[in-house]
C-alpha positions in Angstrom: -2.2 -2.2 18.6 -0.2 0.3 21.3 3.1 -1.9 21.1 2.5 -1.9 17.4 2.7 2.0 17.3 6.3 2.0 18.2 9.2 2.3 15.9 11.1 5.3 13.9 8.8 8.1 12.2 9.6 10.6 9.9 8.2 14.1 10.8 6.7 14.4 7.1 7.4 17.6 5.6 5.0 19.5 3.2 5.2 19.8 -0.9 4.9 23.5 -1.6 4.3 25.1 -5.2 6.8 28.0 -6.7 3.9 30.3 -5.1 4.1 29.1 -1.7 0.6 27.1 -2.0 0.1 23.5 -0.6 1.2 21.4 -4.0 -0.2 17.2 -4.0 2.1 16.2 -6.7 5.2 17.4 -4.8 3.6 16.1 -1.4 3.9 12.9 -3.2 7.3 13.5 -4.2 8.1 13.6 -0.6 6.0 10.6 0.1 7.5 8.4 -2.4 10.9 9.0 -1.0 10.7 8.8 2.5 8.2 5.7 2.0 11.8 4.0 0.6 13.3 4.0 3.9 12.2 1.1 6.0 10.7 3.8 8.9 7.8 2.4 10.8 5.6 5.2 9.4 5.2 8.5 9.0 3.9 11.4 11.3 1.8 13.6 9.3 1.0 17.5 9.7 3.7 18.1 12.9 6.3 21.0 12.8 8.1 19.6 10.2 5.9 19.7 7.8 5.4 23.7 8.3 2.1 23.0 10.1 1.9 26.8 11.9 2.5 28.4 8.4 -0.5 26.4 6.7 -3.8 26.6 6.8 -6.3 23.8 8.0 -8.1 23.5 4.7 -4.5 22.8 4.0 -3.5 20.1 6.5 -6.8 18.3 5.6 -5.9 18.0 2.2 -2.5 17.2 3.4 -3.8 14.3 5.2 -5.8 13.1 2.2 -2.8 12.7 0.0 -1.2 11.3 2.7 -3.2 8.7 3.4 -3.7 7.6 -0.2 0.0 7.5 -1.1 0.9 5.1 1.9 -2.0 2.8 1.3 -0.1 0.2 0.0 3.2 0.7 2.0 2.1 -1.1 5.2 3.7 2.4 6.8 1.6 3.2 10.0 0.2 6.9 10.0 0.1 9.3 13.0 -1.8 12.8 12.4 -0.1 15.5 14.0 -3.5 17.8 14.9 -2.3 20.3 17.3 -3.6 23.7 16.4 -3.5 26.6 19.0 -7.6 26.2 19.1 -9.6 22.6 20.4 -11.9 23.2 17.2 -9.2 22.9 14.5 -7.6 20.3 16.1 -10.5 18.1 16.5 -11.7 18.4 13.1 -8.1 17.5 12.2 -8.5 14.2 14.3 -12.1 13.5 13.3 -11.0 13.1 9.3 -7.8 11.7 10.3 -9.8 8.9 12.0 -12.0 8.6 9.1 -8.9 8.3 6.5 -7.5 5.2 8.7 -4.6 6.7 10.2 -3.7 4.6 13.3 -2.8 7.2 16.1 -2.7 11.0 17.1 -0.8 13.5 18.3 -0.6 17.4 19.3 1.1 20.1 20.6 -0.3 21.5 23.6 -2.3 24.7 22.8 0.3 27.2 22.2 0.1 31.3 20.9 -1.1 32.1 24.5 0.2 31.5 28.1 -2.2 29.0 29.0 -2.1 27.5 32.5 -1.5 23.9 33.1 -5.3 23.3 33.2 -6.1 24.9 30.4 -3.2 22.2 28.8 -5.1 19.5 30.9 -8.5 20.7 29.4 -7.2 20.9 25.7 -5.7 17.5 25.6 -9.3 15.6 27.8 -11.2 16.9 24.9 -9.0 15.7 22.4 -9.0 12.2 23.7 -13.0 12.3 23.6 -13.0 13.6 20.0 -11.8 10.2 18.6 -11.3 6.5 19.4 -7.7 6.8 18.4 -4.9 6.8 20.5 -3.3 9.5 21.4 0.7 10.4 21.7 0.9 13.7 24.0 3.6 16.1 23.1 6.7 17.8 25.2 8.2 20.4 23.1 9.2 23.3 25.2 11.3 25.0 21.9 7.9 25.4 20.3 5.4 25.8 23.3 7.9 28.5 25.0 7.7 26.7 28.1 8.1 23.0 29.9 5.3 21.5 31.0 5.4 20.4 34.6 6.4 16.5 35.4 3.6 15.9 37.6 1.5 17.6 34.2 2.5 15.1 31.8 2.3 12.3 34.5 -1.4 13.2 34.8 -2.1 13.4 30.6 -0.7 10.0 30.1 -3.4 8.9 32.5 -5.8 10.2 30.1 -8.1 7.7 28.5 -6.6 6.5 24.6 -3.4 8.7 25.9 -1.1 5.6 25.3 2.7 8.0 24.6 4.7 11.0 24.5 6.4 12.4 21.9 9.3 13.8 24.0 11.4 16.5 22.5 13.4 18.1 25.2 17.0 17.9 26.0 15.9 17.3 29.8 16.9 13.8 29.7 16.1 13.8 33.4 12.7 14.6 33.3 12.6 12.2 30.4 14.2 9.3 32.7 11.8 10.2 35.3 8.9 10.3 33.5 9.7 6.8 32.2 10.0 5.9 35.6 6.5 7.0 36.3 4.9 5.6 33.4 6.5 2.1 32.3 3.7 1.1 30.4 3.1 4.1 27.8 5.2 4.9 23.9 8.0 7.2 24.5 9.3 8.8 21.2 12.2 11.1 21.4 12.0 13.6 19.2 15.4 15.3 19.0 17.2 13.5 15.7 21.2 14.4 16.6 20.7 12.9 20.3 18.5 10.0 19.1 21.0 7.7 21.0 21.3 9.8 24.4 17.5 9.1 24.9 17.9 5.5 23.7 20.0 4.5 26.0 17.2 5.7 28.7 14.5 3.9 26.8 12.7 4.7 23.7 10.0 3.0 21.7 10.9 4.8 18.8 11.7 8.2 17.3 10.0 10.6 15.6 12.2 13.1 13.6 13.0 16.2 11.0 16.0 14.7 9.5 14.3 11.0 8.8 12.6 12.1 6.1 16.0 12.3 4.2 18.1 9.8 6.2 15.4 7.7 7.7 18.0 4.1 7.2 20.4 6.1 9.1 18.3 6.3 12.1 16.9 3.1 12.2 20.3 1.5 12.1 21.1 4.2 14.9 18.1 2.3 16.8 18.9 -1.3 16.0 22.7 -0.4 17.4 21.2 0.9 20.9 18.7 -1.9 21.2 21.5 -4.1 20.2 23.6 -2.9 23.0 26.5 -1.7 20.2 27.4 1.4 21.9 30.3 2.2 19.4 28.4 1.6 16.7 25.3 3.7 17.6 27.6 6.7 18.3 29.6 6.8 15.2 26.4 6.7 13.3 25.1 9.4 15.6 28.0 11.2 14.7 27.2 11.3 10.9 23.8 12.6 12.0 25.5 15.3 14.0 27.2 16.4 11.2 24.4 16.7 8.9 22.0 18.2 11.6 25.4 21.2 12.0 24.7 21.9 8.5 20.9 22.3 8.5 22.0 24.7 11.0 23.5 27.0 9.0 21.0 27.0 6.1 17.9 26.9 8.5 16.5 23.7 9.2 13.2 23.0 6.9 14.8 25.4 4.1 18.1 23.4 4.5 16.3 20.3 4.2 14.5 20.9 1.2 17.5 22.2 -0.4 18.6 19.0 0.0 15.8 17.1 -1.4 16.2 19.5 -4.1 19.8 18.9 -4.3 19.0 14.8 -4.5 16.3 15.9 -7.4 13.0 14.9 -5.5 10.9 18.3 -6.3 9.4 19.2 -2.7 9.3 23.4 -3.5 10.4 26.1 -1.2 9.5 26.9 2.8 6.0 29.1 3.2 7.0 32.6 3.6 8.6 34.1 5.7 10.2 31.2 6.3 13.4 31.3 3.9 17.1 30.1 3.7 19.5 31.5 6.1 22.5 31.8 3.5 22.1 32.4 -0.7 23.7 29.0 -1.3 21.5 26.6 0.6 21.4 23.9 -2.3 24.7 24.1 -3.3 25.7 23.6 0.6 23.5 20.8 0.9 24.6 19.0 -2.2 27.9 19.1 -0.9 26.9 18.2 2.2 25.3 14.8 0.9 28.1 14.2 -1.4 30.5 13.3 1.9 30.6 9.2 1.9 29.7 8.8 5.4 26.6 10.6 4.5 26.1 9.4 1.4 25.7 5.8 1.8 22.2 6.6 3.6 20.5 8.3 1.3 17.9 6.0 -0.5 
């Protein structure tokens, strides 16, 4: 079961109404597009899905909509359940198990400067809340600090912990952790440099831009595994061009503008998150028209 969890996963985005409420229909629009791309599955309820701006009830509803829509697709589902407090995380985790999700993942506890032992205690409690395999998470950009290598190694030793989503540019730390925990699953989380981590060994990736360009990331991963470094480099540069454009618009607002530009009705991002530029949709339409990027659209 553990090895079957490997592969490339879209960090699924969230469909919202024009008023900013969770919208099941628009969620299904996103799901339908993403599921056509040949990815291993969906990572549901994470930062790319604006989880930090959604209520727990909305995240529970999203889990249900995604599970129902993916049931016939064969896609594997990982539920992100990392909330600022353990009680909400457990609530999300237990419903995910009931809905048939294959695994859980969670940000470390955030919003306050939690100690290493508090972080460890959070994950320890979460592993006991369900029987599902758990993927821990290193993302200093979101939590405000990198977790020490020793703590990450301890977390990977916890019962039911099968791997880590590593979203940090510290690839030396990544390599040292893989050396200490070679039996675990390692997913890399920075889309624009996935190939670099791939050279060090990954079991897969989880990323925001996979929502739109999942076929591209599957091809990058395949090139890395085949040892075709020239192709991996060339494809990664396509990814980097797209990400560079997103950084000008704001990543999530730009992704939603890109979806709208290709006719996928997904709604806006939730306030206070707004596009960084007034013409985000036109900019993304022009980016997606570039032949090197257009060929990877589903």
